[in-house]
C-alpha positions in Angstrom: 53.7 128.3 66.6 53.7 124.8 64.2 54.9 122.0 66.7 57.9 121.0 64.1 58.3 124.7 64.8 58.9 124.7 68.3 61.0 121.3 68.5 63.3 122.4 65.6 63.5 126.0 66.5 62.0 127.3 70.2 63.5 124.7 72.1 66.8 123.9 70.8 67.4 128.2 71.3 66.5 128.7 73.9 68.3 125.2 75.2 70.9 127.1 74.2 71.0 129.9 75.6 70.4 129.0 78.9 73.1 126.1 79.1 75.5 129.3 78.6 74.5 130.0 82.5 77.4 128.8 84.5 74.8 128.2 87.8 71.7 126.3 88.4 69.8 126.2 86.3 66.0 124.3 86.6 63.4 124.3 83.4 59.6 124.1 84.8 56.6 123.6 82.8 54.1 122.3 81.3 54.5 120.9 78.0 52.1 118.9 76.9 54.0 116.3 75.3 53.1 113.0 76.3 56.3 112.3 77.6 55.3 108.6 79.2 55.3 107.5 75.5 57.2 105.5 73.3 55.7 106.1 69.9 55.0 109.8 70.3 57.5 111.0 68.2 56.9 114.9 68.5 57.7 114.3 73.0 60.4 111.6 71.5 62.1 114.9 69.7 61.5 116.7 72.7 63.4 114.7 74.8 65.9 114.0 72.7 66.5 117.5 72.3 67.8 117.6 76.0 71.2 115.2 76.3 73.2 117.5 73.7 72.9 120.3 75.9 73.9 118.0 79.0 69.9 118.8 80.8 68.1 116.0 81.8 64.5 115.2 82.7 63.5 114.6 86.6 59.8 113.1 86.4 58.9 109.9 85.1 55.6 109.2 86.5 52.3 110.1 85.5 51.0 113.8 86.3 47.1 114.5 84.3 44.5 112.3 84.8 44.7 110.5 82.0 48.0 108.6 83.1 50.7 110.4 81.6 53.3 112.2 81.9 53.3 115.9 80.8 55.1 118.4 83.3 58.9 118.5 83.1 61.3 119.4 85.6 64.7 120.1 84.1 68.4 120.6 85.0 71.7 119.6 84.4 72.8 116.1 83.9 76.0 117.3 86.0 74.0 118.7 89.1 72.6 117.7 91.5 69.8 120.5 93.0 66.9 118.1 92.3 67.2 115.0 93.3 64.0 112.7 93.3 60.8 114.2 91.4 57.2 112.9 93.9 53.9 113.5 91.8 51.9 114.1 94.7 48.4 115.8 92.7 45.6 114.2 94.8 43.7 114.8 90.9 45.6 111.6 89.8 44.4 109.6 92.8 41.4 109.7 92.2 40.0 109.4 88.6 
């Protein structure tokens, strides 16, 4: 699947299906977008799609040995189920 197809069709459809659930939701994974790079159009589109659905990404530190944020923990903006995410992976420390 092309990145454009994912960002324009699959990701918004996935989110639209889950935001209708009345309970807390947590979406986790490794998306292989460098979410920390503000010049990365795909990463910014990925994150930007969250806000209209009332969602937020909680991981804001490197999760990859090369210093990029690739992993996600996403909840509703109004949710308190996740309050803080701390990355503790020895592989990140032992370059």
